[in-house]
N, CA, C and O atoms as a GROMACS GRO file, in nm:
protein
  288
    1MET      N    1   3.719  -5.234  -5.707
    1MET     CA    2   3.722  -5.308  -5.582
    1MET      C    3   3.584  -5.306  -5.520
    1MET      O    4   3.526  -5.199  -5.498
    2GLU      N    5   3.530  -5.424  -5.491
    2GLU     CA    6   3.402  -5.431  -5.422
    2GLU      C    7   3.425  -5.430  -5.273
    2GLU      O    8   3.526  -5.480  -5.223
    3PHE      N    9   3.329  -5.371  -5.203
    3PHE     CA   10   3.347  -5.358  -5.059
    3PHE      C   11   3.216  -5.383  -4.988
    3PHE      O   12   3.115  -5.321  -5.021
    4ASP      N   13   3.216  -5.474  -4.893
    4ASP     CA   14   3.095  -5.507  -4.818
    4ASP      C   15   3.108  -5.482  -4.668
    4ASP      O   16   3.016  -5.515  -4.594
    5GLY      N   17   3.219  -5.424  -4.622
    5GLY     CA   18   3.243  -5.409  -4.480
    5GLY      C   19   3.208  -5.272  -4.427
    5GLY      O   20   3.145  -5.191  -4.494
    6ASP      N   21   3.250  -5.248  -4.305
    6ASP     CA   22   3.229  -5.121  -4.236
    6ASP      C   23   3.348  -5.030  -4.263
    6ASP      O   24   3.461  -5.064  -4.230
    7LEU      N   25   3.323  -4.915  -4.323
    7LEU     CA   26   3.431  -4.822  -4.356
    7LEU      C   27   3.504  -4.769  -4.233
    7LEU      O   28   3.620  -4.729  -4.243
    8GLN      N   29   3.438  -4.768  -4.119
    8GLN     CA   30   3.500  -4.717  -3.997
    8GLN      C   31   3.606  -4.812  -3.941
    8GLN      O   32   3.704  -4.767  -3.882
    9THR      N   33   3.586  -4.940  -3.959
    9THR     CA   34   3.677  -5.037  -3.895
    9THR      C   35   3.767  -5.112  -3.993
    9THR      O   36   3.864  -5.175  -3.952
   10THR      N   37   3.736  -5.106  -4.120
   10THR     CA   38   3.817  -5.177  -4.219
   10THR      C   39   3.949  -5.107  -4.242
   10THR      O   40   3.954  -4.985  -4.260
   11LEU      N   41   4.057  -5.185  -4.242
   11LEU     CA   42   4.190  -5.131  -4.269
   11LEU      C   43   4.238  -5.179  -4.405
   11LEU      O   44   4.221  -5.296  -4.440
   12TRP      N   45   4.298  -5.087  -4.481
   12TRP     CA   46   4.353  -5.118  -4.612
   12TRP      C   47   4.502  -5.096  -4.614
   12TRP      O   48   4.553  -5.006  -4.548
   13THR      N   49   4.573  -5.178  -4.691
   13THR     CA   50   4.715  -5.155  -4.717
   13THR      C   51   4.724  -5.040  -4.817
   13THR      O   52   4.623  -4.992  -4.868
   14THR      N   53   4.844  -4.996  -4.844
   14THR     CA   54   4.864  -4.887  -4.941
   14THR      C   55   4.808  -4.928  -5.078
   14THR      O   56   4.741  -4.848  -5.143
   15ALA      N   57   4.836  -5.050  -5.121
   15ALA     CA   58   4.788  -5.096  -5.251
   15ALA      C   59   4.635  -5.103  -5.256
   15ALA      O   60   4.575  -5.062  -5.355
   16GLN      N   61   4.574  -5.153  -5.150
   16GLN     CA   62   4.428  -5.162  -5.145
   16GLN      C   63   4.365  -5.022  -5.144
   16GLN      O   64   4.265  -4.998  -5.210
   17ALA      N   65   4.425  -4.932  -5.068
   17ALA     CA   66   4.374  -4.794  -5.061
   17ALA      C   67   4.384  -4.727  -5.197
   17ALA      O   68   4.293  -4.656  -5.239
   18ALA      N   69   4.496  -4.749  -5.265
   18ALA     CA   70   4.515  -4.691  -5.397
   18ALA      C   71   4.412  -4.744  -5.496
   18ALA      O   72   4.354  -4.667  -5.573
   19GLU      N   73   4.389  -4.873  -5.493
   19GLU     CA   74   4.291  -4.932  -5.583
   19GLU      C   75   4.151  -4.876  -5.555
   19GLU      O   76   4.078  -4.843  -5.648
   20ALA      N   77   4.116  -4.866  -5.429
   20ALA     CA   78   3.983  -4.815  -5.393
   20ALA      C   79   3.966  -4.669  -5.434
   20ALA      O   80   3.856  -4.628  -5.474
   21ALA      N   81   4.072  -4.590  -5.424
   21ALA     CA   82   4.065  -4.448  -5.458
   21ALA      C   83   4.087  -4.421  -5.605
   21ALA      O   84   4.066  -4.309  -5.652
   22GLY      N   85   4.129  -4.522  -5.680
   22GLY     CA   86   4.153  -4.505  -5.822
   22GLY      C   87   4.280  -4.427  -5.852
   22GLY      O   88   4.288  -4.353  -5.950
   23VAL      N   89   4.381  -4.444  -5.766
   23VAL     CA   90   4.508  -4.375  -5.783
   23VAL      C   91   4.622  -4.478  -5.770
   23VAL      O   92   4.598  -4.594  -5.740
   24LYS      N   93   4.743  -4.433  -5.794
   24LYS     CA   94   4.860  -4.520  -5.778
   24LYS      C   95   4.905  -4.517  -5.631
   24LYS      O   96   4.877  -4.420  -5.561
   25PRO      N   97   4.973  -4.621  -5.585
   25PRO     CA   98   5.019  -4.626  -5.446
   25PRO      C   99   5.104  -4.505  -5.406
   25PRO      O  100   5.100  -4.463  -5.290
   26GLY      N  101   5.180  -4.450  -5.498
   26GLY     CA  102   5.260  -4.331  -5.467
   26GLY      C  103   5.176  -4.212  -5.428
   26GLY      O  104   5.219  -4.127  -5.350
   27VAL      N  105   5.054  -4.205  -5.480
   27VAL     CA  106   4.964  -4.095  -5.444
   27VAL      C  107   4.919  -4.111  -5.298
   27VAL      O  108   4.908  -4.013  -5.225
   28ILE      N  109   4.893  -4.233  -5.257
   28ILE     CA  110   4.856  -4.257  -5.116
   28ILE      C  111   4.970  -4.213  -5.026
   28ILE      O  112   4.947  -4.147  -4.924
   29ARG      N  113   5.093  -4.250  -5.062
   29ARG     CA  114   5.208  -4.209  -4.981
   29ARG      C  115   5.223  -4.056  -4.981
   29ARG      O  116   5.262  -3.999  -4.879
   30ALA      N  117   5.193  -3.991  -5.091
   30ALA     CA  118   5.199  -3.844  -5.098
   30ALA      C  119   5.093  -3.782  -5.007
   30ALA      O  120   5.120  -3.682  -4.940
   31TRP      N  121   4.973  -3.840  -5.004
   31TRP     CA  122   4.868  -3.790  -4.915
   31TRP      C  123   4.913  -3.799  -4.770
   31TRP      O  124   4.887  -3.708  -4.691
   32VAL      N  125   4.980  -3.908  -4.735
   32VAL     CA  126   5.031  -3.924  -4.598
   32VAL      C  127   5.136  -3.817  -4.570
   32VAL      O  128   5.133  -3.751  -4.466
   33HIS      N  129   5.229  -3.801  -4.662
   33HIS     CA  130   5.336  -3.703  -4.645
   33HIS      C  131   5.281  -3.561  -4.631
   33HIS      O  132   5.334  -3.481  -4.554
   34ARG      N  133   5.175  -3.530  -4.705
   34ARG     CA  134   5.114  -3.396  -4.701
   34ARG      C  135   5.016  -3.377  -4.585
   34ARG      O  136   4.967  -3.266  -4.563
   35GLY      N  137   4.989  -3.484  -4.512
   35GLY     CA  138   4.900  -3.473  -4.397
   35GLY      C  139   4.753  -3.490  -4.430
   35GLY      O  140   4.668  -3.461  -4.345
   36HIS      N  141   4.720  -3.537  -4.550
   36HIS     CA  142   4.581  -3.557  -4.589
   36HIS      C  143   4.527  -3.692  -4.541
   36HIS      O  144   4.406  -3.713  -4.536
   37LEU      N  145   4.618  -3.782  -4.505
   37LEU     CA  146   4.580  -3.917  -4.464
   37LEU      C  147   4.676  -3.962  -4.355
   37LEU      O  148   4.796  -3.939  -4.362
   38LYS      N  149   4.620  -4.028  -4.252
   38LYS     CA  150   4.702  -4.078  -4.142
   38LYS      C  151   4.697  -4.229  -4.138
   38LYS      O  152   4.595  -4.291  -4.171
   39ARG      N  153   4.809  -4.288  -4.095
   39ARG     CA  154   4.812  -4.432  -4.074
   39ARG      C  155   4.722  -4.469  -3.958
   39ARG      O  156   4.712  -4.394  -3.860
   40ALA      N  157   4.658  -4.584  -3.970
   40ALA     CA  158   4.571  -4.633  -3.862
   40ALA      C  159   4.646  -4.725  -3.767
   40ALA      O  160   4.602  -4.749  -3.655
   41ASN      N  161   4.760  -4.776  -3.811
   41ASN     CA  162   4.837  -4.866  -3.725
   41ASN      C  163   4.966  -4.796  -3.682
   41ASN      O  164   4.994  -4.684  -3.723
   42SER      N  165   5.042  -4.864  -3.602
   42SER     CA  166   5.166  -4.808  -3.547
   42SER      C  167   5.266  -4.774  -3.656
   42SER      O  168   5.280  -4.848  -3.753
   43PRO      N  169   5.336  -4.662  -3.641
   43PRO     CA  170   5.441  -4.628  -3.736
   43PRO      C  171   5.555  -4.731  -3.737
   43PRO      O  172   5.634  -4.737  -3.831
   44LEU      N  173   5.563  -4.811  -3.632
   44LEU     CA  174   5.666  -4.915  -3.624
   44LEU      C  175   5.629  -5.039  -3.705
   44LEU      O  176   5.714  -5.124  -3.731
   45SER      N  177   5.503  -5.049  -3.744
   45SER     CA  178   5.459  -5.163  -3.824
   45SER      C  179   5.522  -5.157  -3.962
   45SER      O  180   5.535  -5.049  -4.020
   46ARG      N  181   5.560  -5.272  -4.014
   46ARG     CA  182   5.625  -5.276  -4.146
   46ARG      C  183   5.528  -5.243  -4.258
   46ARG      O  184   5.568  -5.185  -4.360
   47VAL      N  185   5.402  -5.278  -4.243
   47VAL     CA  186   5.303  -5.255  -4.348
   47VAL      C  187   5.204  -5.147  -4.301
   47VAL      O  188   5.127  -5.170  -4.208
   48PRO      N  189   5.207  -5.031  -4.365
   48PRO     CA  190   5.113  -4.926  -4.324
   48PRO      C  191   4.969  -4.965  -4.360
   48PRO      O  192   4.944  -5.023  -4.466
   49LYS      N  193   4.878  -4.933  -4.271
   49LYS     CA  194   4.736  -4.959  -4.292
   49LYS      C  195   4.660  -4.829  -4.269
   49LYS      O  196   4.697  -4.746  -4.186
   50TYR      N  197   4.553  -4.813  -4.346
   50TYR     CA  198   4.472  -4.692  -4.340
   50TYR      C  199   4.326  -4.730  -4.324
   50TYR      O  200   4.280  -4.827  -4.383
   51ARG      N  201   4.254  -4.651  -4.242
   51ARG     CA  202   4.111  -4.675  -4.228
   51ARG      C  203   4.043  -4.642  -4.360
   51ARG      O  204   4.073  -4.540  -4.422
   52ALA      N  205   3.953  -4.728  -4.403
   52ALA     CA  206   3.885  -4.709  -4.531
   52ALA      C  207   3.815  -4.574  -4.538
   52ALA      O  208   3.821  -4.507  -4.641
   53ILE      N  209   3.750  -4.534  -4.431
   53ILE     CA  210   3.678  -4.406  -4.431
   53ILE      C  211   3.774  -4.289  -4.450
   53ILE      O  212   3.739  -4.191  -4.516
   54ASP      N  213   3.894  -4.299  -4.394
   54ASP     CA  214   3.992  -4.192  -4.410
   54ASP      C  215   4.041  -4.182  -4.554
   54ASP      O  216   4.066  -4.073  -4.605
   55VAL      N  217   4.055  -4.296  -4.620
   55VAL     CA  218   4.097  -4.298  -4.760
   55VAL      C  219   3.988  -4.234  -4.846
   55VAL      O  220   4.018  -4.153  -4.934
   56VAL      N  221   3.864  -4.269  -4.820
   56VAL     CA  222   3.752  -4.212  -4.897
   56VAL      C  223   3.747  -4.061  -4.878
   56VAL      O  224   3.728  -3.987  -4.974
   57LYS      N  225   3.763  -4.016  -4.755
   57LYS     CA  226   3.760  -3.871  -4.728
   57LYS      C  227   3.877  -3.798  -4.794
   57LYS      O  228   3.859  -3.689  -4.848
   58ALA      N  229   3.996  -3.857  -4.789
   58ALA     CA  230   4.113  -3.795  -4.851
   58ALA      C  231   4.095  -3.786  -5.002
   58ALA      O  232   4.131  -3.686  -5.063
   59GLU      N  233   4.041  -3.892  -5.060
   59GLU     CA  234   4.018  -3.893  -5.205
   59GLU      C  235   3.917  -3.786  -5.244
   59GLU      O  236   3.936  -3.714  -5.342
   60LYS      N  237   3.810  -3.776  -5.169
   60LYS     CA  238   3.705  -3.676  -5.198
   60LYS      C  239   3.761  -3.534  -5.185
   60LYS      O  240   3.735  -3.449  -5.270
   61ALA      N  241   3.837  -3.509  -5.080
   61ALA     CA  242   3.895  -3.376  -5.059
   61ALA      C  243   3.996  -3.341  -5.167
   61ALA      O  244   4.001  -3.227  -5.212
   62THR      N  245   4.075  -3.438  -5.209
   62THR     CA  246   4.175  -3.414  -5.313
   62THR      C  247   4.106  -3.382  -5.445
   62THR      O  248   4.148  -3.290  -5.516
   63ARG      N  249   4.003  -3.455  -5.478
   63ARG     CA  250   3.928  -3.428  -5.602
   63ARG      C  251   3.863  -3.290  -5.597
   63ARG      O  252   3.859  -3.220  -5.698
   64ALA      N  253   3.810  -3.252  -5.481
   64ALA     CA  254   3.747  -3.120  -5.467
   64ALA      C  255   3.850  -3.009  -5.486
   64ALA      O  256   3.822  -2.908  -5.551
   65ARG      N  257   3.970  -3.027  -5.428
   65ARG     CA  258   4.075  -2.926  -5.444
   65ARG      C  259   4.120  -2.916  -5.589
   65ARG      O  260   4.155  -2.807  -5.635
   66ALA      N  261   4.119  -3.026  -5.661
   66ALA     CA  262   4.163  -3.027  -5.800
   66ALA      C  263   4.067  -2.952  -5.892
   66ALA      O  264   4.106  -2.907  -5.999
   67ARG      N  265   3.942  -2.938  -5.850
   67ARG     CA  266   3.842  -2.869  -5.933
   67ARG      C  267   3.832  -2.721  -5.904
   67ARG      O  268   3.750  -2.653  -5.964
   68ARG      N  269   3.914  -2.670  -5.814
   68ARG     CA  270   3.908  -2.528  -5.782
   68ARG      C  271   3.939  -2.444  -5.906
   68ARG      O  272   4.021  -2.480  -5.990
   69THR      N  273   3.871  -2.333  -5.913
   69THR     CA  274   3.901  -2.238  -6.020
   69THR      C  275   3.943  -2.108  -5.956
   69THR      O  276   3.894  -2.071  -5.849
   70TYR      N  277   4.031  -2.039  -6.020
   70TYR     CA  278   4.084  -1.914  -5.968
   70TYR      C  279   4.054  -1.803  -6.068
   70TYR      O  280   4.069  -1.820  -6.189
   71ALA      N  281   4.012  -1.689  -6.015
   71ALA     CA  282   3.983  -1.575  -6.102
   71ALA      C  283   4.113  -1.523  -6.162
   71ALA      O  284   4.217  -1.519  -6.097
   72ALA      N  285   4.104  -1.482  -6.288
   72ALA     CA  286   4.224  -1.431  -6.357
   72ALA      C  287   4.245  -1.285  -6.327
   72ALA      O  288   4.341  -1.226  -6.376
   0.00000   0.00000   0.00000
């Protein structure tokens, strides 16, 4: 997905956020459920929207957590 806008003000649907983060839409919904990502629009809205910058931050944090190593 190419992007030429402002990450602070651009809103993405679940599908757009998933494509930008390189994950499936269910992963975006899981991030919301786990509190890693918040909706930018009203919970009463039929189509959830997320700020692009929040999606980027959630994706980066999730990838960082996945690389953790634990001492045996």
